[in-house]
N, C-alpha and C positions, 0 to 999 in steps of 0.2 A: 630572184636575185641569185647570181651563184657566188659562193666563196673560194677564192683563191688566194694565193700566197702574199698577193698586194694587199687583199684587205686586210690581212693579219701584220703582215710585215711593217708598212706604214705607220698606223696607229701605235703598234709596238716601238719604232724607232723616234717616234716624234714623244713619247711618253720618257724613253730612256735618255733622249736629249735633255729633255725638261727635268728630270730627276737628278741626273749629272751637273746641270747646270746650277739648279738651286743647290744642291749640297756642296758644289766647289765655292759658289757665293758664300753661303754661310759660314764657310772654313776661312775664307779669305778675310771676311770681315771681321772675325773674330781673332785672328794672329795680328800680334802687334811685332812682329819682327820684321815686317816690311815697311818702309815709306808709304805715304798716302798716294805718291806719284807710281810708285811700283805696284801698290792695291788697284791703282784706279787702271792701270796697262793690262794686270792680269784679269780685271773683270772685264774689259773690253775684249780681251782674247776668249774668256770663257761664252759669252752672248755672241760674239761675232763668228767663232768657229765652233759651232755648238759640242760636240762631242768629243772631236779631237781637243779642242781648249780645253775643255773642263777636265779630261783625263790626264792631259799635260800637266794643267795647274794642281790638280789632287795628287799627282806623282811627286813633284815635286815639294808639295807641303808635306806628303809623307816622308822626305828624306831630311824635312826641317827638323830640330830637335824639338820636345814637346815640352819640356820644363823650363824652368827660368833658370835653374842651375847649369842645364846644358846650352843655354844662350848666352849666360854671363862667364862659364868656367867657375863659378863660386858655388858653395855649397850653401842649401836652402838650412836653416834652423829644423832641428828634429821636431817632430810632431808628436803630441800625446797620443798614445794610442790608449784607448781603454776597452 
Protein backbone atom coordinates (compact mmCIF):
# COMPACT_ATOMS: atom_id res chain seq x y z
CA UNK A 1 0.00 0.00 0.00
CA UNK A 2 1.39 3.34 -0.98
CA UNK A 3 0.86 6.40 1.13
CA UNK A 4 -0.09 9.45 -0.87
CA UNK A 5 -1.59 12.77 0.02
CA UNK A 6 -5.17 11.56 -0.59
CA UNK A 7 -4.96 8.93 2.15
CA UNK A 8 -4.06 11.66 4.60
CA UNK A 9 -6.17 14.52 3.21
CA UNK A 10 -9.58 12.84 3.04
CA UNK A 11 -9.65 11.45 6.60
CA UNK A 12 -8.34 14.79 7.89
CA UNK A 13 -11.02 16.69 5.96
CA UNK A 14 -13.77 14.39 7.21
CA UNK A 15 -12.53 14.67 10.80
CA UNK A 16 -12.31 18.46 10.51
CA UNK A 17 -15.85 18.66 9.12
CA UNK A 18 -17.21 16.48 11.93
CA UNK A 19 -15.44 18.41 14.68
CA UNK A 20 -16.54 21.80 13.31
CA UNK A 21 -20.12 20.59 12.89
CA UNK A 22 -20.30 19.20 16.42
CA UNK A 23 -18.81 22.39 17.89
CA UNK A 24 -21.20 24.60 15.94
CA UNK A 25 -24.17 22.41 16.90
CA UNK A 26 -23.29 22.59 20.58
CA UNK A 27 -22.91 26.39 20.41
CA UNK A 28 -26.28 26.77 18.62
CA UNK A 29 -28.07 24.54 21.13
CA UNK A 30 -26.72 26.59 24.08
CA UNK A 31 -27.44 30.04 22.58
CA UNK A 32 -30.76 31.54 23.66
CA UNK A 33 -30.59 34.67 21.51
CA UNK A 34 -32.07 32.98 18.43
CA UNK A 35 -35.63 31.74 17.93
CA UNK A 36 -36.20 28.02 17.52
CA UNK A 37 -36.79 28.51 13.79
CA UNK A 38 -33.48 30.36 13.40
CA UNK A 39 -31.67 27.64 15.35
CA UNK A 40 -33.27 24.97 13.19
CA UNK A 41 -32.19 26.68 9.98
CA UNK A 42 -28.66 27.13 11.29
CA UNK A 43 -28.46 23.45 12.20
CA UNK A 44 -29.61 22.52 8.70
CA UNK A 45 -26.90 24.77 7.27
CA UNK A 46 -24.24 23.22 9.50
CA UNK A 47 -25.00 19.65 8.54
CA UNK A 48 -25.87 20.13 4.84
CA UNK A 49 -22.84 22.28 4.01
CA UNK A 50 -20.32 20.71 6.40
CA UNK A 51 -17.21 22.89 6.60
CA UNK A 52 -18.49 26.19 5.19
CA UNK A 53 -21.81 26.05 7.05
CA UNK A 54 -20.16 25.37 10.39
CA UNK A 55 -17.53 28.06 9.83
CA UNK A 56 -20.21 30.60 8.89
CA UNK A 57 -22.38 29.82 11.92
CA UNK A 58 -19.39 29.89 14.28
CA UNK A 59 -18.31 33.27 12.90
CA UNK A 60 -21.84 34.64 13.40
CA UNK A 61 -21.92 33.32 16.95
CA UNK A 62 -18.54 34.86 17.67
CA UNK A 63 -19.94 38.29 16.75
CA UNK A 64 -23.01 37.85 18.99
CA UNK A 65 -22.88 39.25 22.53
CA UNK A 66 -21.97 36.59 25.07
CA UNK A 67 -23.44 37.97 28.27
CA UNK A 68 -27.00 38.72 29.22
CA UNK A 69 -26.00 42.33 29.82
CA UNK A 70 -24.89 42.74 26.23
CA UNK A 71 -28.10 41.25 24.86
CA UNK A 72 -30.54 43.32 26.94
CA UNK A 73 -28.52 46.48 27.36
CA UNK A 74 -29.02 46.32 31.12
CA UNK A 75 -26.45 45.76 33.79
CA UNK A 76 -26.19 42.53 35.70
CA UNK A 77 -26.08 42.74 39.50
CA UNK A 78 -22.51 42.63 40.84
CA UNK A 79 -21.23 39.23 41.86
CA UNK A 80 -19.55 38.56 45.18
CA UNK A 81 -15.85 38.19 44.72
CA UNK A 82 -14.06 36.28 47.40
